[in-house]
N, C-alpha and C positions, 0 to 999 in steps of 0.2 A: 580141713576146710581152708580154702584159699583166702588170704588176707583181702578184705574188702568184699567178700562174698556176702550175698543176702542170706542171713541166717534162716529165713523162712523157706527158701527154695534151694539154697546151696549154690545158686548161680553166681558167677562172678560178673555177669552182665555183658561180657564181651561179645557173645554171639547169639543172644536171645532177643529177637525183635520185640517181644512183649515187655522187655525191661525198660524201654523208653517210650514216652508218650509220642514223640516224633515218629518213631517207627510204626506205631499202631495207627497213625493217621493216614498212612500210605500202604497200599497193597503191593507187596513185592512178589514177583514171579521168578525170582532169581534162584531160589533153592527149594528143593522138594519139601523139606519140613515146613517151610513158610507157606507154600502152596497148600499143603495138607491142613495147616492151622487155619488159613483163611477159608478153605472149603468147609471146615467144621464150624467155624464162627458164623459164616454167612449162609450155611446150610444150602450149598450149591455144588454142582459138579465142577471138575476142573475146566471143562469146555465152557460152561456158563461163566465161570470166573474169568477166564481168558477173554471171552467175548465181551464181557462187561468192561474190563480194563481197556480193551481195544476201542470200545465205543465211547467211554467217558473219561478215560485217564485213570491214574492210580490213586486218586483220592478215595479213601475208604468210605466216606460219606456218599460220594457220587456213585461208587460201585454198589453200595447197599441200596441206594434209591433206585438205581437202574435195575437191579435184581428184583426188588420188591415190585416195581412197576411191571416187569415182564414175567412175573410168576403167573401160572395158570394157563 
C-alpha cells in the first residue's frame, strides 16, 4: 500500500474525484471514468449529462436540478 493511502479503499487520492469534496461539487466531463461515474450517480445518459452541463454549468447541484426538472 502506498504511504498516505486510504486504508478503506487503497486509494492514494491523487486521481480519484470522489476523494475530495471539492471535486464532487462539480461535474467534470474531462475523463471517461468521471463521465461514467456521474452518469451512474445522476442516473442519466451521457447526452443528458452533457446537455445539462451546457445548459446550467458544471455545478453538481445545478446539473441534478436540471436533470430532475427535465425528466419525463
